Residue, then its C-alpha position, 0 to 999 in steps of 0.5 A: l573964336r568960339e573957344l575964345a568966346s567960351i573962355n571970356a564967358a567963363l570969366g563971369t564978368a560984364e567985360g568977359a561977356e561983352r568980349a565973348q559976344r564979340y568973338t561969337d559974332a565974328a565967328d558967325a560972320m566968318l562962317y556965314s562968309l564961308i557958307t555963302i561964298y566958298t562952298p560948291r553950292a554957293q559957286g554952282v559947281a560940282s566938287d568932292g570937297l566941302m570948301l573951295e579955294s583952299v591953298y595947300n602950299k603957296p610958296y611952291k604954287m601947289g594946290i592953289n584954289e582947290a579943296t583940301q582935306f584940312g580945309d574941309y576938316y576945319y570947316m566941319e569943325a566950325l559948323t559943328r561948334s556953331a550947331q552944338t553950343d555945348w561942344k567940348r574940346y577933345w584935346 
């Protein structure tokens, strides 16, 4: 969502700025939800994972409601993008 916000902000139009703000607000709300509900601290448990309740492979019922590497990676990316507003894509 932050990527979409930056694209819309770069349009330089009032409509683009409005959409950019909506995307930023949605990203902030989603990140707040992740922090306050899905982290070990929020759930009061000890875990090596940064985010709980990820799913590895639902069709095969593997890794349901566990921490996953990719879940932790994208959680950290979201935190970084939120904290560093000048964050640049690396791909």
